[in-house]
N, C-alpha and C positions, 0 to 999 in steps of 0.2 A: 239121684245119680244112678246110672246103670252100672252093672257089675263090671263090664269091660272098661268103662271109664275110670272106675276106682282102681282097677289093676294098672291101667296106664298111668294114672296119677301117682300111685305108689312106686312104680318103676322109674318114673321121671324124677321122683325124689331121691331114689337110690343113685341114679345117674348123676344127679347134681353133685353128690359127694364123691363119686368116682372121678369126675372131671377135675376136681381139685387136687387129686393125687397124681403122682408121676406114673404114667402108663407107658407101656411099650407100644410100638407102632401097630402091632397086631391087635392089641386091646383097644386102641383108639379106632381102628378100622371096624372092629366088631360093634362097638358102641355106636359109631356113626351109621352103620348098616341097620342096627336096631331102631335108631331114631328115624331113619328114613322109612322103615316099615310102619312105625307108628304114625308118621305124617301121612303116608298113603292111606292107611286105614281110616284116619280121621277125616281126610278130605273126600275119599271115595264112598264111605259108608255113613254119611251124615244122618240118614234115616234111622239108623240103629240107636243113635244117641239122642237124649232128650235135650231141651233147651237149658236145663239146669246143669248140664255137663260142661259148660263153658269151653266149647271146642276151640274158639278163637284164642283163648288164653293158653290152652295146651299147645296149639300150633305155634304161638309166639315163643313159648318156652322151648319147644323143639328147635325152632330156628335159632334161638339164642345159644342153645347148647351146641348146635352144629357149627356156629361161628366160633365158639370157644375152642372146639376140637380142631378146627382149621388153624386157628391161631397157635394152638399148642404144637401142631404138626409143623408149621412154619418155623416156630422158635426152635424146635428140635433139630430141624434140618440146618438152620443157620448156626446153631451152637456147635454142631458137628463140623461144619465147613469153616467156620471162622478161625479156630486155632490153627488149622492147616495153613491158611493164608498168612497169618501172623508169623508162623515159623518160616515160611518161604520168604517173606519180606526180610526177616532177620538174617537169613542166610545170604540173601542178595546184598544186604548192607555190609555184612562181614566180608563177603568176597570182594566187593568194590573197595573196601578199606585195605584189604590185603594187596589188591592190585595197585592201589595208590602207593602203598609203602614199598612195594617191589620196584615201581618206577622211580621213586625217590632215591632208593638205595642204588639202583642200577646206574643211574646217571649222576650220582653224587650230588644230589640236590638237598641232602639232609642238612646242610649247613645254613640253608635259607631260613 
């Protein structure tokens, strides 16, 4: 194995554990950027690496990590927006209930 491939392998191992943690959007972006650099380096400089470097395996790992990062980003954006929608729906329900009660009391339909 070449020295550069060993460095990439070690960094990918570190990234594997970083992805499992909760990261800020800035950290996710930086990791994604780093993975894309490694991907470009592996695909464009194949002559540097030997056959023992398992370039295809490294590329598949990088793709897998990029997918996981995209999933995390989507989940983060959904979790932020979801409670707001629920709160708005609850407010709408409460306001319609209040309106119904007002109509019932206004027209004396409460005895029904």
